[in-house]
NUVOTI-618560 format. One line per field, with one value per residue (C-alpha): residue in three letters; residue number from 1; x negated, y, z negated. Coordinates in pm, 1 decimal, m for minus. Each point is the difference from the previous one (the first is absolute). Example, Ala and Ser with C-alpha at 12.3 -4.5 7.8 and 13.67 -1.06 7.14 Angstrom:
lumkol <- [ALA;SER] .
zati <- [1;2] .
X <- [m1230.0;m137.0] .
Y <- [m450.0;344.0] .
Z <- [m780.0;66.0] .
This chain:
lumkol <- [MET;TYR;ARG;LYS;LEU;THR;LEU;LEU;PHE;LEU;LEU;LEU;GLY;SER;PHE;SER;SER;LEU;HIS;ALA;GLU;TYR;VAL;LEU;LYS;GLU;SER;LYS;ARG;ILE;LYS;SER;ARG;ILE;ASP;ARG;MET;PRO;LYS;ASN;ARG;VAL;ALA;ASP;MET;LYS;GLN;ILE;PRO;GLN;ASP;PRO;ALA;TYR;TYR;ALA;ASP;GLN;ILE;LYS;PRO;PHE;SER;LYS;SER;LYS;GLN;LYS;GLU;PHE;ASP;ASP;LYS;PHE;ASN;GLU;LYS;TYR;PHE;GLU;PRO;TRP;SER;LEU;SER;ALA;LEU;ASP;ILE;PRO;GLU;LYS;ASP;PHE;GLY;TRP;GLU;ILE;ARG;PHE;ILE;THR;LYS;LYS;PRO;ILE;TYR;LYS;ALA;LYS;GLY;ALA;ILE;ILE;PRO;ALA;ARG;VAL;TYR;ASN;LYS;TRP;ILE;GLU;ASN;ALA;ASP;TYR;GLU;HIS;ILE;ASN;THR;LYS;LYS;TYR;LYS;ALA;ILE;THR;ILE;ARG;ARG;THR;ASN;VAL;LYS;ALA;LEU;PRO;THR;THR;SER;SER;PHE;PHE;ARG;ASP;PRO;LYS;LYS;THR;GLY;GLU;GLY;PHE;PRO;PHE;ASP;TYR;ASN;GLN;ASN;SER;ALA;LEU;HIS;ILE;ASN;VAL;PRO;LEU;TYR;ILE;SER;HIS;PHE;SER;LYS;ASP;LYS;ARG;TRP;ALA;PHE;VAL;ARG;ALA;SER;TYR;ALA;PHE;GLY;TRP;VAL;LYS;THR;SER;ASP;LEU;ALA;LEU;VAL;SER;ALA;ASP;PHE;ILE;LYS;THR;PHE;LYS;ASN;ASP;THR;TYR;ALA;MET;VAL;ILE;LYS;ASP;ASN;LEU;ARG;LEU;TYR;ASN;GLY;SER;LYS;ASP;ILE;SER;ILE;VAL;LYS;LEU;GLY;ALA;LEU;PHE;PRO;ILE;SER;GLU;ASP;GLN;LYS;TYR;LEU;VAL;ALA;SER;ARG;ASP;ASP;LYS;GLY;ARG;ALA;HIS;ILE;GLU;LYS;VAL;LYS;VAL;ASN;ASN;PRO;SER;LEU;ILE;ALA;LYS;LYS;PRO;LEU;PRO;PHE;THR;ALA;LYS;ASN;VAL;GLY;MET;LEU;ALA;LYS;GLU;LEU;TYR;GLY;GLU;PRO;TYR;GLY;TRP;GLY;GLY;SER;TYR;GLU;CYS;ARG;ASP;CYS;SER;ALA;THR;THR;ARG;ASP;PHE;LEU;GLY;ALA;PHE;GLY;ILE;PHE;LEU;ARG;ARG;ASN;SER;SER;LYS;GLN;ALA;GLU;ASP;GLY;GLU;SER;ILE;SER;ILE;LYS;GLY;LEU;ALA;LYS;MET;THR;LYS;LYS;GLN;LYS;ILE;ILE;LYS;ASP;ALA;GLU;PRO;PHE;ARG;SER;LEU;LEU;TYR;VAL;PRO;GLY;HIS;VAL;VAL;LEU;TYR;LEU;GLY;GLU;TYR;LYS;GLY;GLU;PRO;VAL;ILE;MET;HIS;THR;TYR;TRP;GLY;ILE;ARG;LYS;LYS;ASP;LEU;THR;LYS;LEU;ILE;THR;ALA;ARG;THR;ILE;ILE;THR;SER;THR;GLU;PRO;GLY;LYS;GLU;ARG;ALA;ASP;ILE;LYS;GLU;GLU;SER;LYS;LEU;ILE;ASN;THR;LEU;GLN;THR;ILE;VAL;ASN;PHE] .
zati <- [1;2;3;4;5;6;7;8;9;10;11;12;13;14;15;16;17;18;19;20;21;22;23;24;25;26;27;28;29;30;31;32;33;34;35;36;37;38;39;40;41;42;43;44;45;46;47;48;49;50;51;52;53;54;55;56;57;58;59;60;61;62;63;64;65;66;67;68;69;70;71;72;73;74;75;76;77;78;79;80;81;82;83;84;85;86;87;88;89;90;91;92;93;94;95;96;97;98;99;100;101;102;103;104;105;106;107;108;109;110;111;112;113;114;115;116;117;118;119;120;121;122;123;124;125;126;127;128;129;130;131;132;133;134;135;136;137;138;139;140;141;142;143;144;145;146;147;148;149;150;151;152;153;154;155;156;157;158;159;160;161;162;163;164;165;166;167;168;169;170;171;172;173;174;175;176;177;178;179;180;181;182;183;184;185;186;187;188;189;190;191;192;193;194;195;196;197;198;199;200;201;202;203;204;205;206;207;208;209;210;211;212;213;214;215;216;217;218;219;220;221;222;223;224;225;226;227;228;229;230;231;232;233;234;235;236;237;238;239;240;241;242;243;244;245;246;247;248;249;250;251;252;253;254;255;256;257;258;259;260;261;262;263;264;265;266;267;268;269;270;271;272;273;274;275;276;277;278;279;280;281;282;283;284;285;286;287;288;289;290;291;292;293;294;295;296;297;298;299;300;301;302;303;304;305;306;307;308;309;310;311;312;313;314;315;316;317;318;319;320;321;322;323;324;325;326;327;328;329;330;331;332;333;334;335;336;337;338;339;340;341;342;343;344;345;346;347;348;349;350;351;352;353;354;355;356;357;358;359;360;361;362;363;364;365;366;367;368;369;370;371;372;373;374;375;376;377;378;379;380;381;382;383;384;385;386;387;388;389;390;391;392;393;394;395;396;397;398;399;400;401;402;403;404;405;406;407;408;409;410;411;412;413;414;415;416;417;418;419;420;421;422;423;424;425;426;427;428;429;430;431;432;433;434;435;436;437;438;439;440;441;442] .
X <- [m2407.9;22.2;m388.3;43.6;326.9;m259.2;m235.1;231.8;103.1;m357.7;m96.9;333.0;m249.8;m133.7;136.7;m149.4;138.0;m11.2;47.4;204.5;213.5;365.3;271.2;364.8;163.8;392.9;148.2;289.4;110.6;m64.9;387.6;76.1;337.7;115.4;77.5;203.4;268.8;340.7;20.0;383.9;127.2;328.8;165.2;m172.5;m330.6;171.7;212.9;m229.5;m302.2;m316.5;m261.6;m104.7;m126.5;344.7;84.7;m308.6;123.6;227.3;m328.2;m90.3;m374.2;m171.7;m133.4;m426.7;m56.2;303.1;m152.6;m354.3;149.0;162.5;m368.3;m162.2;196.3;m35.2;m384.5;3.8;229.6;m201.2;m311.5;113.8;m105.6;m385.5;94.6;142.8;m139.8;275.0;321.5;246.8;307.8;315.0;47.8;359.5;m201.0;m304.0;105.2;287.2;m161.1;m5.9;328.8;111.6;m163.1;69.6;386.2;142.4;m120.0;m231.3;m37.8;m174.2;91.1;186.5;159.0;m208.4;m32.9;m326.9;m62.8;m123.1;m321.4;m91.2;116.3;m160.6;m341.8;59.6;99.5;m303.2;m263.6;171.6;m197.5;229.0;m200.5;m281.0;214.1;m205.9;m320.0;m208.0;176.5;m203.0;97.0;11.4;150.3;146.4;m170.4;280.8;338.1;125.2;293.8;61.8;129.1;187.8;m204.1;m349.5;84.5;26.8;372.6;354.1;227.1;424.3;329.8;173.6;m19.3;329.0;192.1;87.3;m298.4;m254.1;m239.8;m239.4;m104.9;53.5;m328.7;4.6;m349.4;m48.6;m5.8;m141.5;m251.2;m226.2;m216.0;m354.8;m208.9;258.9;m168.4;0.0;m18.1;m78.6;126.2;m150.7;m100.2;192.6;m128.6;m151.1;m119.3;191.8;275.4;m36.6;269.5;13.5;211.6;26.8;159.5;355.7;m47.0;m136.3;m82.9;m253.2;m241.7;m296.1;m283.0;m139.9;210.7;m146.3;m346.8;m77.2;m90.3;m280.7;m8.6;m196.7;289.0;290.3;m192.6;m11.4;258.6;266.7;m65.4;329.2;13.2;204.3;207.2;254.6;71.6;288.0;39.3;106.9;m205.9;m381.4;m256.1;m316.4;m334.6;m372.4;m161.5;236.8;93.4;334.6;19.7;351.3;338.1;46.6;367.2;138.0;m28.9;m351.5;m230.0;m372.0;m189.4;m176.6;m349.5;m167.8;m100.7;398.6;m77.4;270.8;m124.6;75.0;m144.0;m170.4;m112.7;m353.1;m121.9;29.0;329.4;m96.5;159.6;m175.4;120.9;10.6;110.5;291.1;m24.5;392.3;m7.2;382.8;m0.3;402.5;m30.8;m103.0;66.7;m98.8;222.5;241.7;150.5;247.1;319.6;124.5;303.9;m282.3;m202.5;296.3;137.9;m280.1;m94.3;372.1;m61.4;m312.0;197.4;336.4;55.6;m293.5;126.6;125.2;m331.4;68.5;m227.6;m226.2;m10.5;m82.3;m140.6;303.5;168.5;340.9;242.5;m239.8;m317.5;193.3;56.4;m342.6;m184.2;231.6;m18.3;m313.1;m176.5;181.1;m179.4;285.4;m109.6;262.5;m51.9;62.4;381.9;358.5;50.8;m321.6;28.2;350.0;m168.6;m287.4;187.4;286.5;316.9;378.4;235.0;288.4;82.4;370.2;113.1;259.9;m112.8;52.6;m118.7;m333.5;m80.9;84.7;m211.3;m296.9;9.5;23.0;m269.1;m207.3;m304.2;m87.3;m318.7;m47.8;256.5;55.1;341.3;m34.0;164.1;m114.1;m210.0;m6.5;m118.1;22.0;m114.1;303.8;m74.3;263.3;357.6;190.1;353.3;69.0;m191.8;m314.0;m245.9;m273.2;m300.6;m96.4;m162.5;295.7;42.5;403.2;335.8;192.1;350.9;261.5;m120.5;m271.9;m255.4;m209.9;3.7;m380.7;m123.5;m387.6;m155.7;0.4;272.2;191.7;414.4;261.6;74.4;215.8;m151.2;231.0;252.4;185.1;m0.9;287.5;m220.3;m183.5;49.0;117.2;m133.2;m356.8;m6.9;m269.6;198.8;205.2;m308.7;m257.4;m67.8;m242.4;m176.7;m356.2;m108.4;m326.2] .
Y <- [393.2;372.8;m35.4;m182.6;285.4;284.3;m218.7;m70.7;320.4;152.4;m270.5;22.3;60.8;m291.0;m324.7;m360.3;m325.4;m302.9;m268.9;m212.5;m312.4;101.8;m205.8;68.3;m320.9;m160.6;m0.6;36.5;237.8;m72.7;m47.3;202.8;138.3;139.3;m356.5;m92.6;269.5;m97.4;m78.6;19.7;m41.4;101.9;m156.5;191.7;m97.6;m419.1;103.5;274.3;m116.4;25.4;m34.2;394.0;m159.8;m58.6;356.5;65.8;13.1;327.1;194.5;286.8;25.1;342.2;102.6;20.0;388.2;1.4;m277.4;174.7;327.6;m154.2;m195.2;290.2;188.5;m284.5;23.2;324.8;m48.7;m286.2;190.0;350.1;12.5;20.7;325.1;142.6;272.8;m1.8;m152.5;66.5;m134.3;168.8;175.3;m156.0;m347.4;65.3;m52.3;m199.1;m254.8;215.7;155.8;m374.1;m98.9;284.9;119.9;m368.4;m308.2;m250.1;m357.3;m292.8;m307.7;m137.5;265.1;231.6;342.1;162.1;286.2;315.8;m46.2;m258.4;141.2;344.3;m179.9;m134.1;398.8;92.4;m228.8;96.9;329.3;173.0;302.7;m99.0;m65.7;31.4;30.1;m284.6;18.1;m373.0;m229.4;m383.1;m373.7;m211.6;m381.3;m186.9;m4.0;221.5;145.7;376.1;107.2;320.7;26.2;m82.6;m297.7;m381.8;26.5;m40.4;223.8;m39.6;153.2;m154.8;m405.9;m79.3;192.4;m158.5;113.6;69.6;m188.7;m250.4;m16.1;402.3;138.6;368.5;17.3;m224.3;249.8;m171.6;m248.5;32.1;m224.4;m47.9;241.9;299.5;325.7;217.2;375.5;24.7;269.4;m34.1;m324.8;m74.7;91.8;m315.7;m30.4;m315.8;163.3;211.3;195.3;m76.4;116.8;m275.3;m17.5;m91.7;49.5;211.4;m133.0;m133.1;m296.9;m209.2;167.3;m368.4;m38.0;261.3;119.4;340.1;56.9;171.1;174.0;m273.2;m266.9;234.8;6.0;m396.1;m66.0;255.1;m154.6;13.7;m362.4;m166.1;m383.2;m50.7;m282.4;m162.3;m359.1;80.1;m58.4;m45.4;m15.3;200.1;m222.9;130.6;m385.4;m153.6;306.8;72.4;399.7;107.0;m142.6;136.5;105.7;9.4;327.9;66.0;228.9;m158.3;242.3;m254.9;63.6;m6.6;m346.8;m106.5;m57.5;142.9;254.7;24.5;226.9;m148.2;183.6;14.6;0.6;358.4;28.8;57.8;m155.9;m166.9;m141.3;m400.3;m210.1;m257.6;m378.6;m86.7;m391.5;44.7;254.4;m3.8;149.2;324.1;183.0;373.0;277.8;92.8;m372.1;m31.5;81.1;m338.6;m277.7;m230.5;230.2;185.8;m338.1;m153.7;331.5;m11.8;m361.0;106.3;219.3;m191.7;m134.2;185.6;137.8;288.6;199.9;318.0;284.4;m309.0;m126.6;m384.8;40.1;m19.8;245.2;236.8;82.4;287.9;m177.5;m273.4;271.0;146.8;m245.9;m176.1;295.0;86.3;m302.1;147.6;370.3;129.0;225.2;m23.8;230.5;m185.3;47.7;m29.7;341.6;112.5;m325.6;133.8;361.8;m212.9;m77.3;159.7;11.0;m67.2;73.4;m302.6;157.2;13.3;m210.3;m238.4;m372.0;m128.8;299.8;14.2;m407.9;116.1;266.3;m200.4;m257.8;334.1;209.0;m221.7;m158.7;m360.8;m44.8;382.3;159.1;54.7;28.9;248.5;13.7;214.9;m230.1;m288.7;m66.2;m278.1;m93.8;m54.9;m336.8;m19.5;m120.8;m312.7;m108.8;409.7;53.5;250.6;m248.1;120.5;m134.2;150.0;m29.7;36.3;36.3;m85.1;54.5;221.0;m173.2;146.2;m25.1;245.4;m275.3;m185.7;m327.1;m40.0;m81.4;66.5;m31.4;50.3;m90.3;m1.2;96.2;194.2;369.7;m158.0;m258.9;m203.3;142.2;m375.0;90.8;145.6;132.1;223.4;366.8;128.2;368.9;m127.6;m209.0;93.6;73.5;253.8;175.6;m11.7;340.8;5.2;m176.1;38.4;m83.1;m14.4] .
Z <- [m1774.8;m4.3;85.2;322.1;76.0;m43.6;258.6;229.6;98.6;14.6;204.9;300.6;283.0;9.4;189.3;77.3;74.7;m251.0;237.0;m231.5;180.7;34.6;98.3;15.3;m75.6;8.6;m343.6;m253.4;m204.7;m396.7;m144.0;m291.2;m211.9;327.7;167.1;m327.6;99.1;99.7;365.4;71.3;308.9;196.9;301.8;220.1;m78.3;130.0;312.0;162.8;155.8;m227.6;215.5;118.4;341.9;54.6;68.7;175.9;366.7;m57.4;m46.1;276.2;6.0;m7.9;314.0;m89.7;14.7;m319.7;m174.4;66.4;m175.3;m266.1;m97.4;74.2;m299.0;m206.5;5.1;m59.4;m308.7;m110.9;m36.4;m107.0;m344.5;136.7;164.4;m320.0;m221.8;m223.5;m139.9;271.3;m281.2;82.2;m337.8;m51.5;35.9;m263.3;m352.3;54.2;m266.6;m315.3;71.9;m13.0;m307.2;m186.9;54.6;m99.4;m202.8;172.9;m96.0;m11.7;197.1;m351.5;m71.5;m228.0;16.2;141.9;m287.1;103.9;m146.1;231.2;358.0;m130.8;17.4;374.4;61.9;m179.6;194.9;299.2;m34.4;273.3;m109.0;233.5;314.0;309.9;m194.7;171.5;385.5;56.2;286.0;m88.5;131.5;m169.3;m32.7;m102.3;3.6;m303.8;m187.1;1.8;m366.4;m44.5;m338.1;m65.5;m199.3;47.0;m205.7;102.1;m87.5;129.8;m56.6;m255.3;94.8;m186.4;264.1;362.2;249.0;m230.6;m155.2;166.7;292.1;m2.5;m142.3;81.4;m97.4;355.5;263.5;270.0;126.6;252.2;250.2;9.0;252.4;m76.8;17.4;m314.6;m108.0;m396.9;m165.7;m310.6;m284.0;m321.4;m321.8;m55.8;357.0;64.8;207.5;342.1;106.9;368.2;301.0;258.2;331.2;m129.6;m382.4;m299.9;m369.0;m211.7;118.4;m193.3;107.8;m29.6;315.4;198.4;172.5;78.5;349.6;174.7;399.3;128.3;m183.1;188.0;337.0;16.7;m143.4;194.6;322.7;205.1;33.7;m301.3;m51.4;m258.8;m227.8;149.8;m231.4;m317.9;m324.7;118.8;m255.8;76.5;m128.9;m25.4;m10.4;m227.8;m224.7;43.5;86.1;45.9;140.8;321.0;128.3;334.1;71.7;m84.9;257.0;85.7;258.2;304.7;24.8;369.8;m53.0;m66.1;m362.5;m270.3;m257.8;m371.6;m284.2;m309.1;m242.0;m192.3;m347.7;7.0;149.0;381.8;282.8;219.9;335.1;44.5;278.4;m66.9;168.2;104.3;58.9;168.3;217.8;m28.6;m334.6;141.3;269.6;214.1;m106.2;148.1;19.1;372.5;m64.7;125.3;m145.1;m83.8;m211.3;m208.3;m50.8;m129.6;m251.5;m114.6;m98.4;m203.4;m234.7;m22.7;m305.1;m213.5;m373.6;m57.5;m150.6;m71.7;80.8;128.4;m307.6;m82.8;366.0;168.4;219.7;m137.2;334.5;115.2;m41.2;242.8;260.2;m17.9;52.6;256.5;220.1;m36.6;147.8;315.6;m58.1;m135.4;m357.2;m303.8;m329.4;m340.6;m77.5;154.2;m5.9;142.0;273.0;111.8;79.4;253.5;286.2;213.2;m254.1;130.7;m288.5;m91.6;m324.6;m28.6;275.7;m5.8;m114.9;389.9;170.2;m263.2;161.1;365.7;m11.4;m131.2;279.3;199.8;m58.7;m210.8;154.6;m134.7;m200.1;62.1;m217.5;m353.8;m149.6;m322.7;m315.9;m283.9;m176.1;242.6;375.7;208.3;342.6;283.4;129.2;295.0;73.0;m99.9;66.7;m3.7;m322.6;m76.9;m123.5;m283.8;m138.6;m344.8;m320.8;m223.4;m383.8;m21.2;63.9;m183.0;m184.9;m114.6;m377.9;99.2;m12.4;237.9;206.0;61.9;296.6;m75.4;343.5;322.9;187.3;338.2;m28.3;155.4;m137.1;m205.0;m197.1;m286.9;200.1;m64.6;m413.5;m173.6;m276.1;262.4;m7.1;299.1;2.5;m84.2;322.7;209.7;316.1;m232.2;m133.2;296.0;136.2;268.3;314.0;10.5;367.3;120.4] .
């Protein structure tokens, strides 16, 4: 593999098409351990309409000029890694993973402490002394996980404690769609991992999941005409070969002959352009998708009910991935985590308001299907009003109880801002309505 990587760097300038038959089809996510998590229900999930389309008539459409402005910014951010000449990660965000594993004990999923001799090998393999020594441009060739350190090993805080352990693997930093532009800072010592900066996340990606791009590739791929997948859990095939799951929110350029383009990788690690056949035209749409009642209801329904996937693990989403992929189809760019997303739009503070005052302000100032509500650690999509209550859709791990455990919901649900209010064991101070701090408008 090392020899192939050396050749790969020497041959960056070459570019050709492999002319393979690629097809994007409807499919399903393969069920996993995440599907066996508890899925408790609260009264909201029975008493409040659970079809997002019910609320869609409350939207206020964007003007075409405003949506174009958002979409132009989205494209600029999406392709930004290909214009970098050095990592631009803020110092406070960089190196968190080393601080995390060295300051307190980390554990395996079943509770055994991971010794220093093990995690020091991960740190050594990261080879951070060689940051910015490669400066390559690349692209993902399949959906891939972004790791905090260059290892497939998981690490947790104490699984015996509430809110830790599975599925909160702190090595799972994020997940990237297929066709995501990357800046490569450097490689791990074992050459199996690349340290990358994508548009909304950074960390370690398997080298087998990316390909290096040439100037010709970029010119063809970055063509200012793009489509986005609007149905979840599709699958890309090359003939009978399963290439990748393709989630809602994945971007595909559209060629002059109206074909969708995807990146592939040759045996030397170079990227090539493939044309993709889509049998069902309703699976993908030109971006930005018009912000209509029909479209917001349809798109939100695709995300509803998905299991909670911390950091995009198990081919699922967490709260910020749900909001990012939903708004992305309409041309709105969001970053990786809830705290960053709270800064991506126009903020209105609701911190410290009394419960009823806060609800009234949300209904007055938030825009259905285009506003987020934020509390540190969690972000939700505001859907609108139902019987005088603000209604939200969110990928929610669980509701804090008085004994400090959680009533685990572990999926994308529709609730009021007080899910579980009918239960005597729910901690009042921890209810969302009492913790929400910000309305984020687009």
